[in-house]
C-alpha positions in Angstrom: -3.7 -40.2 63.9 -6.6 -37.9 63.5 -6.9 -36.2 60.1 -6.2 -32.5 60.7 -7.1 -31.4 57.1 -10.2 -29.5 56.7 -12.6 -28.8 53.8 -16.0 -27.4 53.3 -18.4 -27.5 50.4 -18.5 -24.6 47.9 -21.5 -22.3 48.3 -24.4 -23.3 46.1 -24.0 -20.2 44.0 -20.3 -19.6 44.2 -19.1 -16.9 41.9 -17.3 -18.1 38.8 -13.9 -16.4 38.5 -13.7 -14.0 35.6 -10.5 -14.6 33.5 -8.2 -11.7 33.4 -7.4 -10.6 29.8 -3.7 -9.9 29.1 -4.4 -6.3 28.3 -5.9 -5.8 31.8 -2.7 -6.9 33.5 -0.9 -3.7 33.0 -1.8 -0.1 33.9 -3.2 2.4 31.5 -3.1 5.1 30.3 0.3 5.0 28.5 2.2 8.3 28.2 4.8 9.3 25.6 6.5 12.6 25.1 3.5 14.1 23.2 0.6 11.6 23.5 -1.7 9.8 26.0 -3.0 6.4 25.0 -6.0 5.2 27.1 -8.5 2.4 26.9 -11.6 3.1 24.9 -15.1 3.1 26.5 -18.6 3.0 25.1 -18.8 6.7 25.7 -16.0 7.2 23.1 -17.8 5.6 20.1 -18.9 8.8 18.5 -15.5 10.4 18.9 -13.9 7.3 17.3 -16.4 7.4 14.4 -15.5 11.0 13.7 -12.1 10.0 12.3 -12.8 6.5 11.2 -15.7 7.6 8.9 -13.4 9.9 6.8 -12.7 8.5 3.3 -8.9 8.8 3.8 -9.2 6.5 6.8 -12.1 4.2 6.0 -10.5 3.3 2.7 -7.9 1.1 4.4 -9.7 -0.4 7.4 -11.6 -3.6 7.6 -15.0 -2.1 8.0 -16.0 1.5 7.4 -19.7 2.1 8.2 -20.9 5.5 7.0 -23.5 6.0 9.7 -23.1 6.2 13.5 -25.7 3.6 14.4 -24.0 1.0 12.2 -20.7 1.9 13.8 -22.1 1.6 17.3 -23.4 -1.9 16.5 -19.9 -2.8 15.2 -18.3 -1.5 18.4 -20.8 -3.5 20.5 -19.2 -6.8 19.1 -17.3 -8.7 21.9 -13.7 -7.6 22.2 -13.8 -4.6 19.9 -13.6 -1.7 22.4 -11.7 -3.6 25.0 -8.8 -4.0 22.6 -8.8 -0.4 21.5 -6.5 2.4 22.8 -7.3 6.0 21.9 -4.6 8.5 21.0 -4.8 11.9 22.6 -2.5 14.8 22.2 -1.1 16.1 25.5 -1.1 19.7 24.2 -4.8 19.6 23.3 -7.0 20.6 26.3 -10.1 19.1 24.7 -8.5 15.6 24.8 -10.4 14.6 21.7 -9.0 11.4 20.2 -6.9 11.9 17.1 -6.6 8.2 16.3 -6.5 4.8 17.8 -4.4 1.7 18.2 -5.9 -1.8 18.3 -4.0 -4.3 20.5 -5.2 -7.8 19.9 -3.3 -10.3 22.1 -3.6 -14.0 21.1 -1.8 -17.3 20.8 1.1 -18.2 18.7 0.9 -21.2 16.4 2.0 -24.4 18.1 1.9 -28.1 17.9 -0.7 -29.7 20.3 1.8 -30.9 22.9 3.2 -27.4 23.6 0.0 -25.4 23.1 0.0 -24.0 26.7 3.4 -22.4 26.1 2.1 -20.6 23.0 -1.0 -19.1 24.7 -1.1 -15.2 24.8 2.4 -14.9 23.5 1.9 -12.5 20.6 -0.1 -9.4 19.5 -1.5 -8.1 16.3 -1.7 -4.3 16.0 -3.8 -2.0 13.9 -4.1 1.8 13.9 -5.8 4.8 12.5 -5.0 8.5 12.6 -7.1 11.6 11.8 -5.7 13.1 8.5 -5.6 16.6 10.0 -2.8 15.6 12.3 -0.9 13.5 9.8 2.8 14.2 9.0 3.9 14.9 12.6 4.9 11.4 13.6 2.0 10.8 16.0 1.2 7.4 14.6 4.8 6.3 14.8 5.1 7.5 18.3 1.9 5.8 19.4 2.7 2.4 17.8 6.3 2.4 19.0 5.0 2.9 22.6 2.5 0.1 22.3 5.1 -2.3 20.9 7.4 -1.4 23.7 4.8 -2.2 26.2 4.1 -5.5 24.5 7.7 -6.5 25.0 8.1 -5.1 28.5 5.1 -5.1 30.8 3.1 -7.6 28.8 6.0 -10.0 28.2 5.0 -11.0 24.7 7.4 -12.6 22.3 6.1 -11.3 18.9 4.2 -8.4 17.4 2.6 -8.4 13.9 0.7 -6.0 11.7 -0.6 -6.0 8.2 -2.0 -3.7 5.6 -2.9 -3.4 1.9 0.3 -3.0 -0.1 -1.2 0.2 -1.6 -1.4 1.7 1.9 2.2 2.9 1.7 2.1 5.2 4.8 1.3 2.2 7.0 4.0 -0.2 5.8 6.6 2.6 5.8 5.6 3.2 9.4 6.3 -0.4 10.2 9.6 -0.3 8.5 10.6 2.9 10.4 10.0 1.0 13.6 12.2 -1.9 12.5 9.5 -4.4 11.8 10.5 -7.0 9.2 8.5 -7.6 6.1 7.4 -11.2 6.3 5.1 -11.4 3.4 4.1 -9.6 0.2 1.1 -11.5 -1.1 -0.2 -11.0 -4.6 -3.9 -10.1 -5.1 -5.0 -11.8 -1.8 -7.1 -9.1 -0.3 -10.5 -8.1 -1.7 -11.1 -4.4 -1.3 -14.7 -3.1 -0.9 -14.3 -1.5 -4.3 -14.3 -5.0 -5.8 -10.6 -5.0 -6.6 -8.2 -7.7 -5.4 -5.2 -6.0 -3.9 -1.7 -7.1 -2.7 -1.2 -7.5 1.1 1.8 -6.8 3.3 2.5 -8.5 6.6 5.2 -7.4 9.1 6.5 -8.8 12.4 9.1 -8.2 15.1 10.3 -10.4 17.9 11.1 -9.3 21.4 14.7 -10.3 20.9 14.9 -7.9 17.8 13.2 -4.9 19.4 15.6 -2.0 19.8 13.4 0.2 21.9 15.7 3.2 22.0 15.5 5.4 25.1 13.8 8.2 23.2 11.1 5.8 22.1 10.3 4.3 25.5 7.1 5.2 27.2 6.3 6.3 30.8 3.2 5.7 32.9 
């Protein structure tokens, strides 16, 4: 019988498929009752620096450059801006960001034979908020919405976050959201002041996430 299958060679300069990052598989921005969370762009770097450079904020984050050029260089590192969501207040016509949430999606730990099943199954979160708008629940509302999206549209199985133990507002926020304290490590984190501080790590599984109706987000 004649072979009816057909094939043709690939073009000499065939385009290489660009892998789709998990964060790109869902629609943004993310809306809550009072906030809009959108993807950051290079044009946002100066606005982000305005709140991240403040002593009350930079004290607790991994890197706190005190000049804009250094911060731009930091944000140019691969994956930095693409993982960042900016927090905007819906009642503010200027739409200036009042904070940000970092959503870093990665692999869960696994043994070699099941590595494929652990790929892109969990997220690590981080956040900052301008001190001028603190005390109104904006950070809690934003982080709750991002966790909810992790467990719904993104289909992840686990979300984690960590902070210095001295950063009480952050770990209290995690506990308000129902995250479980998984570790309180003693003097394991070197602060830029030269002091070794305790660390806190929290986590929550999709099966544990309550996601009350009032905390759910809408797009």
